[in-house]
C-alpha positions in Angstrom: 20.0 13.7 18.5 21.6 11.1 16.2 19.4 8.2 15.4 21.0 4.7 15.0 21.0 2.9 11.7 19.0 0.0 13.3 16.2 2.4 14.3 16.0 4.0 10.9 15.9 0.6 9.1 13.3 -0.7 11.5 11.0 2.3 11.1 11.3 2.4 7.3 10.8 -1.4 7.1 7.6 -1.1 9.2 6.4 1.8 6.9 7.0 -0.5 3.9 5.1 -3.4 5.4 2.2 -1.4 6.8 1.8 0.5 3.5 1.8 -2.7 1.5 -0.8 -4.3 3.8 -2.9 -1.2 3.6 -2.7 -1.2 -0.2 -3.8 -4.8 -0.3 -6.7 -4.1 2.0 -7.9 -1.1 0.0 -7.6 -3.2 -3.1 -10.1 -5.7 -1.7 -12.8 -3.1 -1.6 -12.2 -1.8 -5.2 -13.6 -3.3 -8.3 -11.2 -5.8 -9.9 -9.6 -4.5 -13.1 -10.4 -0.9 -12.4 -7.7 1.7 -12.6 -8.0 2.5 -8.9 -7.6 -1.3 -8.1 -4.5 -1.5 -10.3 -3.1 1.7 -8.7 -3.2 0.2 -5.2 -2.5 -3.5 -5.9 0.0 -3.6 -8.8 3.5 -3.9 -7.5 7.1 -4.1 -8.7 9.0 -7.2 -7.5 12.7 -7.4 -7.2 15.2 -9.7 -5.4 17.2 -12.8 -6.1 15.6 -15.9 -7.7 14.8 -18.8 -5.5 17.6 -21.3 -4.8 16.3 -24.8 -4.4 18.4 -27.7 -3.1 16.9 -31.2 -3.6 18.8 -33.4 -1.2 18.0 -37.0 -0.5 16.2 -36.4 2.8 15.3 -32.7 2.7 14.3 -30.1 0.1 15.6 -26.7 1.0 14.4 -23.4 -0.7 16.1 -20.1 -0.1 15.3 -16.6 -1.4 13.2 -13.6 -1.0 11.4 -11.0 -3.2 10.3 -7.5 -2.2 7.0 -6.3 -3.7 6.7 -2.5 -3.7 3.4 -0.8 -4.5 2.1 2.7 -4.3 1.0 2.5 -0.7 4.3 1.0 0.4 6.1 4.0 -1.0 3.6 6.3 0.8 4.2 4.2 4.0 7.9 4.8 3.7 7.4 8.5 3.2 5.1 8.7 6.3 7.5 6.6 8.3 10.4 8.9 7.3 8.4 12.0 8.4 7.6 10.3 11.7 11.3 9.4 12.1 12.2 13.1 11.9 10.1 13.8 15.0 11.1 10.7 16.9 13.7 11.4 19.6 
């Protein structure tokens, strides 16, 4: 059965988010500065810079950054494996 692109993006995004949250939670229980803590918490950030518009009445800020750590990569892998079995 062919899976829709929306379903694949949704499942992989959920894997990314759940993996990132799990990595941050595990990092809370590890000693700060240890190698294990850095392995779970350190992330790579990418995305466009913030765009700020200072208008007379309103200040608007646009932009987003994606932070990818080890657990988010593992979450994407697990989500992709679950997507194979999803019908």
